[in-house]
N, C-alpha and C positions, 0 to 999 in steps of 0.2 A: 680414799684410802690410797695412797701411793705405795710404789715399790720402796722410798726412801724409807717409810715407815715399817718397813719388813724387810730388814738389813738380814736376817738367815734365808729368806726366800731369795733375795739379789744374789745370795754367795750360789745358793743352790744351782740357781739357773743360769751361773756362770759357770759350774763346774759341768753341768749338763750341755754348754753349749762347747766346752772345752774337749769333754771325752762322753760323746752318746753312751756308753756304756756305763756310767756311774747310774746310781737312783736305780737300779734296773731296766733304765732305755737300752735299746739294744740297735745299731745303726741298720738302716737298709741296705738291702742289695744281698745278695745270694752268702750264705754261710757254708763253711767248710763242714763238712761231714764228717761226723764223730765215727772213730773206728770203734769197730764190735758191737755199735749200738742196732746195726739192721736197716739201715738206711743208705741212699748215696751210692758211692762206689767201693767203698768197705768190706761189702757181702751180708752174709748173716750173721743175727746177731751172737755174742757168745754163747757157748754152752752153758754158761753160769745163768744168764740171763735168761734163756728158753727155760730151763729147769724149775729156776725160780717161779715164773709164769706160770709154768705148767702145773706146778705145786699147789700155788694161790688157787688154781680153778678147781685141783681135787678138792682143797679145804672148804671152798663157796659150794659145790656138790655135794659134799659129805653135808653139810649144814643143811642144805634143801631137801636130804636123803632122811635125815633126823628131824624136820620140820614135819615133810610126809607121816614118820612113822608117831609125833607127839599129836597130829591132826586127828591121826585114827583112832588114838586113846581117846582123847577129847571129845570124839563120837562115838565111840564105843563103851563107854564108862559106864554107862547106866543098863548096858547090855548084858545082865549075869545069865540071864536063861533059866533062871532058878537056884544058881549054881550061886557061890560065895561071893560076894563083894570087896571091894579092894580094901576096907576097913577093917575085913576079917583076915586078910593073907599079911599085912604089912607087919615087919617087925624092926620097929623105930630103932631099938638097942641096937643092934644087930648094922643095920642100915647106917647108923652114927659113926658105927665103927668103919665102915666101908668109904664113908664121905672123907671123914678123918685121914684115914691113909690114903687115900687120894688125893687130897689135897696137901697132904705134907709129902707126896710124892711130888707136886708140881715146885713145890719150894725146894725141894732136891734136886730138882731136874734146872732150876734156874741156877742154884750154886753152881752144879755143873759146868754152867755156860759161863758162869762167872769165870770157873776156874780153866776153860779153854781161851777167854781172852788174854789171862795170866799166863798161859803157854803152860799151867803145871799138868803132867799124864796123870799123876798120882791122886792129886783130888778132881779131877776129871771122871777118874775110872773108880775112885770112892761115891761120889755122891751119884753116879750113873747106878751102880749099885746099889744102894741106899735106895734110888728112883726104882729101879726095877724090883726089890724085894717086896716093894710097899702097894706097888702094884701087882705083885702077885700074891699079896694078903687079899688085897681087893676080889680080885678074880675068885679065888678062894671060896671065901664068903659069900660072895654070888654064886657060884656055885653049888656049896652048901643048902643055900635057900634054895636053890631049884628042886636040889634033890630032896629037901622036904616036903617042899608042896607035890609033887609025886607023888610023893609016899604017901598022902593024905588025899589022893587021886585029883590034885587040882592041877591039869594039864591044860595048856593050848587049845585041845579041844573041846573043854568042857563048856565056854561063852564067848562071844566077840570079846569083852572085855580081857579075857583073860588070853587070847589071843594077842591083842594089840600091847599087854603089861609084858607079856613072855618075848613078844617081837622087838619094843620099844628096848627096854633093861639089856635082854640078850642081845641085840645089836652091840649097846655099847659096851658090854664085857666082852664081846668079840672084838671090838677094835680095839681095847687095852692090850687084849693077848695078843693079837699082831703088833699093835704097840711094843709089848716086852720082848718078843722075836727080832723087832728094828731095834731096839737098843742093847741088845746082845749082839745082834753082829757090828756094831759101832762101838761096842767095847772092845769087840776084836781090832777093827780097824783103827781105834785110834793107839792101841797096844801095838801091833805092825808097822803102820805106816806114822804114826805121830801127827801131828798137826797141819798137813799138808791143806793148801787152799781149797780144795773138792772135799776133806773131811770136814773140815770146818762148816762146812755150807750145809752139809749134811747135817751136822750138829744144830744146826738153827732149824732145817725144816725138822728134824724131829724134835725140838721145843716149841714149834711151833702144834703140831700136831698132838702132841702130850697136852699143850694148855688149853686147846682146844676141845679134847674130850672132858678136862676138866669144868669147864662151862656147860657144855652138853650134860654132864652130870648135875652139876648146880639146878638144871632144869629139872632132868628129873627127879630126882631128892624132893626139891619142892613141889612140883605138882603131882606126881605121882604118890608120892609117900606120905609128905604131910600134908598136904588137903586130901591124901586117901583117908589117911588116919582120922580126919574129922569130918568125913563124910556119913 
């Protein structure tokens, strides 16, 4: 088979020879440094690049932290020390409401950023408020669960299983609470400063954080509550 039988290949080779930058090929030799990329003679990377990189490192470290708590619960699940088992303390109907509220908050959080892309302050604020309200419902239901368990004498000190249970679920609830405080500050910043580039970037980071919390909660709901109720 010759190149004459493949006219498309002949044309592609001709274009690459005329312009080495075509089809992903780059010319040999030194390249011009890109301003703000953090290399060459252009100085350090822009603040947005540094903050974005740091935020991804934070999210990954948070996932590692939750993974350790999941592993602890998996190991200590049967360590009840004569106390209640996980199936005796879970309240599936209430947890279902918590899950619905948190998943809906993830959807409204996504809608808030869609409104941000459309540069609509009103709808961004509305969807952020709904997100915060749903997050508050989730935290209050979880707090109610902990209070009721403590009233029955079911506390982290009773057994290793309860220590890991309260640690994992409580850690997630703490993250949602802090996320709600972050959301409140973003509401104020959008209202006062509008859609400046740094504000939009912070909204992107907040969306990533909130969606990551939803992913972690799906794991908690499945492993701790659903599988625990079947034990």
